[in-house]
N, C-alpha and C positions, 0 to 999 in steps of 0.2 A: 753224488756230488763229484765234480771234476777234481782229479788229484794231479798235482804237478809237483814233481820232486825237485828239490834244490840240490845242485851238484855238491859232491863231497869236498871239492877243492874250495875251501873258504877264501873269500876275497876275489874269486874269479869274476870276470866281466859277465854280468847277467844279460844286459841289453846294451847294444851299441848301434848308433846311427852314423853313417859316414856320407859326407858330401851330399847332403839332402837339399834339394831346391824345390820350391812350390810357388806357383803364381795363381792369383785370383783376378779375373777380369783384366788380364794383361799386366797386373802389378805383381812384382816378385816380393813375396813376404818371407820366404826362406831362400838364402843365397849361399849354397855350399856349406851349410851348417853341419855341425857334428856334436855328438853327445855320447857319454857312456856312464853306466852305473854298475857297481859291483854288488855281489851278494853280501849281505850283512852290513851295509852302510846306508846312511842317509845322505843323499847327494842333492844339494840345492841347485836349482836352475834359476838364476837371477837375471833380472832385466826389467826395464820400464815397460809400461803398457804398450803393446804393439811391437815389442822387440822380437816376437816370434816364438816365445816360450811355449805357450799353449798349442800353437800350430805344430811345432815339431813333435810334441807329445801326442797330438791328435794323429799325426802320421804313424807314430809308434803303435797306436791303438787301432789303426785301421779306419778312423773316422774320415781321414783324408788319404788319398793316394798321392805319393810324392811324384813330381815330374821326373826327377832324377835322384839317385842315391841308393844306398844299401842299408837294410836293417839286419842286424845279427842278434840271435839269441843263443847264449852259451857258445859264441864263436861261429855259429852256423848261419849262413845267409838264409833269411826267411822272408817270404813275401806275405805280408799281412794286408788283406784287402777289405777287412770288415772288423767291427768290434767283436763279432762272434769268433772270428779266427784268432784275434788277440787273446780272447778269454781262453780258447783252447790251448794257447801257448803260455797261459799263466800270467797274462798282463791285465791289470784292471786299473781304471782311472776314475777318480772321484772328481767330477767337474765342478767348477766354481758355481755354476748355475745348476742346481740339483735336477736330476732326471727321475722324478717320482710322480706318481699319480696321487694327488692330494686327497681325493675322496676314498682311496683304498687304504686298507690297514697295512701295517708293516709287513705282515706275512703275505698278504696279497701282492704287494710290490715285489717281494722276493720271488714268489712263484711266477709272476709275470716276466721278470727279468731272466729267470732260469732257462726257459725253453726246454725242449724235450731231451737234449743231450745231458743236462745236468743231473738227471735222475731224481729230481724233486717232483713227486707225483701228485701231491695234494696239499691243502692248507695246513693240515695237522703236521705233516712232515716239515713244511716250511717254518711253521711256528717253533717246532722243536729245534731246528737248526739255528734259528735266530737266538733262542734262549741259550743254546749250548755255546755257540760261537761268541755271543756277547759275554757270557761268563768266562770263557777261555781268555779273551783279550781285554776284558775290563771295560766293555762298552755295552752294558746292560740296557735293554729297551723292551718295552711291552710289545710282544708280537701282535696283539689285538688292537693296539692303539691306531687310530686313524692319523695319517700323516698331517692332515690339516689342523689337528689339535696339538701337534708337537712344536716345540721351540726350534729355532734355527739350528742350534747345537745338536738337538736330538735328531733332526732330519739328516744332519751330516753323519751322525752315528749310523743311521740306517744305510746311507750310501756306502760307508766304509764296510759295514757288515755285509752288504750285498756283494761287493767285489771279493771279500775274503771267503764268503760262503761258496762263491762260484769258482774258487780255486786260485785266486791271484796270489802269486809269490813275488811278482814285480808290481808294486803298488805306487801309482802316480797320484799325487794330491795337488790339485790346481788351486793355488791361492787359498788354502784351507782355513787360514785364520782371518780372512777378510771379513767374514760375517760373524765373528766371535768377539766376545768381551775379552779383556786382558786375561782374566782368570781362566776362561774357557780355552783361550789360545795356548796358555802355558800347559794346561792339562793335555791338550791335543799333541803338542810338540813332544811332551814326555812320552805319550803313546807311540809316536813315530819312532822314537829311540828304542822303546821296548820291542816294536815290530822288527826293526833291523837286528836287534840282538837275538831274535829267534831265527834269523837266517834269511829274512825277506830283503829284497832290494827296494829301497824307498826313494822316490823322487819327490822333492819338495819344491814345487814351482812357487816363487815368491818374488817380491820386490823389496823386502824388508831386510836391511843389513843385520839387525840384531838377531833375526831368526837364522840367518846364514852362519854367523859367527858363534852363536850360542847353542845351536841344535843340529848342525850338520857336520859330516866328516870331510866332504869335498864340495867344491862349487864350480859350476860352469856359468859364464856370463855371456848373455846375448845382447846385441844392440843392432837395430836396423835389419834384422833377419839373418845376421851373421854371428858366428861364435867368435867372441873377441878374447875370451880367457877360458881355457878348457882344463877340466880335471885337476883343479888346484886344491891342495889340502888347506883346510881352514885353520889349523893350528897356527897361532901367531900371525894370522892374517891382518894386514893393515886395512882398516875400514875406509880410510880416506882414499886409498888407491882403488879399493873395490867400488866405491861410489863413483870415482872418476871413470872406471871401466864401464860401469853401468850407464851413466848419464852422458859421458863424453864432454860435459860442459858444466859450469856452475849455474845454479838456479838462484835468481835474485830473491832476497828475503822478502817475506810478506810484509807489506806496510800495515801499520795498525790504523784502523778507521776511527776517527774521533766522532763521538756521539753528538749529534745535533737533532734531538727529537723534535718532530713536528706534531701535527694533529693525530689523534688516535685513528688507526686504520683497522685494527682487529681488536675486539673486546669480547672476552669470554667470561661468563658469570655462572658460578655454581654448576658447572658441567659434569654430568655423570653419564658414562658410557659403559655398557656391559661387554664382557669378554664372550667368546664363543661358548665357554662352559657355564655361562650364567653369572659368574662372579663380576665384581666391579673392576673394569680396566681403568677408567677415569672416575674419580670419586670426589665430586664437589669442587672441581678445579676452577680457579678464576685467574685471569691474566689480562693485561692490556699491552698492546704493541703499537708503537707510534712510528710514523714515517721517519726515515733517516736513522733507524737503529736496528741492531741485530740482537735479539733476545736468545741467548743460548740456553737450552734445556739439557742439563747433564743428568746422568743417572745410570744405574745398572740396567741393562736390557731386561725387558719383561715387566717393567713397572708402570705400564699403561701408555708408553710413548706411541706405540703403533695405533692403539685405539684413539688417542688424541689426534694424531695426524689424519687417520681415516675419517674421523667425525668432522674435522675442520674442512676437509675437501668435499665431504658429502657421501663418502663410501660406507659410513656407519651411522646409525641413528642414535641420537641422544635420548636417554630415558628421562632426563631432567636438565634444566638450565637453558641458557641463551647464548647465541653467537651473533655478534654484530660485525658486519663488514662495511667499512666506509659509512658507518652510521645507520645501516639498514639491517634489520633482523634477517638472518639466513639459516637459522637452525633447522627449518623445515624445507629449505630451498633445494633444488636439484643441483647436481654437479655443474651442469651447463649454466645455471643461473649464477652460481658462485664464480665460475670462470668469467662470466659476463661482467662481474664486478671487479675483475682483475686478480682474483685469487689463483695462484699457480702452485704446482707441487713437484718437488723432486723426491720420488719415493725411495724407500730403503733398498728395494730390489728393482733395478732399472728395467729388467726384462719381464718380471712378473706383473708389474703394475704401471710401467711407463712406456715401454716400447713393445712392438710386436716383431719378434725376430725374423719371421719369414716374410715380412713385408719390406718393401724397398725403403731406402732413406727418404726419398721424396714422399712416399705414402705416410711414413711415420711423422714427418714434419707437417703434413697437411691434415692429419686426422682430426685435429681440434677445430678445423675451419671448413669442414666439408659442406656444411649447410650455408656457408656464407661466401668467403673469399674464393673458394674453388668450385662453387656450384654453378652449373650451366643449365640451359634449357632442358626440361623434362628429366632432371636428375643426372645428366651427364656431367663428368668431372672435367675441369679445365686442366688437363694433364700437362699441357705445354707450360702453363703458368706454374704448376707444381714443380716441374723440372727446373725452370729458371730460378724460382725462389730457393730450391734445394741447392743449386750450384752457388748461389750467393751466400747461403748459410754455411756451406762447406768451406768457402774461402774465409768468411768473417770469423768463424770459430775454429779454423785450422783443423778440420776433422780429417785426420790422416787416413788414407786408404778408402775414403768414401767417394762414391759417385751417386748421382740421383737414382740409378737403377739397382745399385748393390743392396743385397739383403742386410738388414741391420745386424743380424746375428753374426755376420762375418767380421764385424768391427771389433777391435780390442775393447777391453773394459773402459779405458780412458776415453777413447773416441766415441764409444756408445754413449757415455755420459755427456760428452760435448754435444752430441746430436740431441739428447734430451734437453740440455741447457738451451740450445739454440731455439727450441720450440717454446720452452716455458719462460725464459727471460726475454720477454718481448716488450714492445712499446706500451702495452696496455697493463703491464704488471703493476699491482698495488701492494699485494702481500705475497711473499714467497714462503711456503712451508718446505723447508729443506731437511729431510730425514736421512742422516748419515750420507751426505752428498759425495764424500770422497772415499767411501768404503771400497776397498779393493783397488785403489788407484795408486800410481807411483808418484814420486815427488813432483815431477813437472805437471802431471795431470791435476794433482791436488792444487798446485799453485794457480793453474788456469781456472779451476772451478771456484776457488776462493776469490780470485780476482774478479770473476764475473758477478759473484754475489755482492762483493764490496762496491763494484761499479753501479749496480742497480740500486743499492741502498743509498749511495752517495747522490744518486739522481732523485731520491725522494721516496723510493719504495721501502717497505718494511720486511724483515726476514725473521721467521721463527726457525731457529737452528736446533734440531734435535739430534744428538750424537752421543755415542758411547765413548768417543775419543776425547779425553780431557784436554789433550794438546790442541785439538781442533777448536774446542769450546773456548779455551783460554786465549788462543791467538786470533780468533775471528770475531768473538762477541763484543758488543758494547755494554751489555748487561747480562747477568747470568743467574739462573735459578736451578735448583736441584729438584728432580721429580722422583718420588718414592711412593709406592703403593697407590698410585693414581692421583697423588696430590703434590703441589709445590711446597717443599718443606724449608726453603731458604732462598733468599734473593739478595744480590748486591751488585754494585757497579763492577765492571770488569777490572778496573784498576785496583780494586780491593780484594780480588779473588786470587787464590792460589790453589794448586792441586791438593795441598794438604787440607785446606778448608773444605773444598768440594768433597774430597774423599771421606772426611769426617762426617759430613752431613749424610752422604750416601750410606755409610756403614751404620751410623746411629739410627737410621730410619729403615734399614733393610728388613 
């Protein structure tokens, strides 16, 4: 295993980046940016989606090569041209979108990532290291478990253990709480403090003010690819000023949508869906969703929400029950047939289930209409039309940094979600299943997503909103239900709902 020593001088600068600039497709995404983190501290890197936070850390880890700028480790200028070189220097990054092979076990993923230099020779050794490091840092995980059978929080543990096992003493966490429940997020943030207390340098990339103030020692703020506030102690920090530095302007408050229910658009009766392990994910669930309303489904993650969403869109098979879309039975229908009836989906993981990162913006927008709108003679695609439609969507949805030819994975989280929205919220939409639609997004991106959902519902569509975020459920829904153990255990109009009522139902049925 690679060993990287921490300098004896406590509090010295571990990693520094000076005057870093980087452009993609002629567009500058980093402009003379800077950042520094010390040994033994948690340093928050704050900014809205697209501010350049992940990009500058991808430069630090060798994922990208900067156009200009200097990287220093322990005060020594160092050229890092690949993630392998970053690992040699003791830098490890846990990306927002996990880099694991789902069909492999935990130990197999560690062995795959290690490479020949790490000294991990076989699966047994990898499994022992997973068990030992997990015990040491309090992130226990079964080395023999397959990644596809793990929860999101457990997969994140694997990613963290992976970089620690490979010798990282400078640990970069990219939006680590975006995919976690409140309880899981609190636990992880406590873990980062413990990691710093053992001498590591921890970078916490985030857009959440409460994480900065409550769990970091210093903060650097980025906006529009530039560093606008550098190396500021968080003790006694004014949150309002921090928000102004991050956003640069005030965001209009979300308007509350009045419920005007129309005809039933989605009806679910006695639906049962199995989990991957054979247990019941959805257990005899029934609901009715009408046009002009947003039904919010609150609940602790892992209580069948994912199985419900997958079954509604046609990615999972029901073992019992019925689904009606616009009055027609679709429980046995294909995904294409359901989409033909106007059913659309915003998945909980935009890149795992919604977009293909290595395809262009135009290709991602066109993929649901390849057999129709963009089909030409003998299977050729109407690429000119694809590009024209993509340019129109980029303008309408204000997808910053996008061009028809640019790869989707190069977009920030908020702009990738706008790309997904521009495809799913179309003129044929009748029912939108939105699963954690603002997960990992900043304030302005959240406002945009919520506004797009409200506009579609005001025009007569119906939305099933599934979210772990109670604030999102309370602010956006016209009607709210709580999901626990695969069932709906309570339902009431949004005006009668409070966080306390929802929390009590969630806890009493957990």
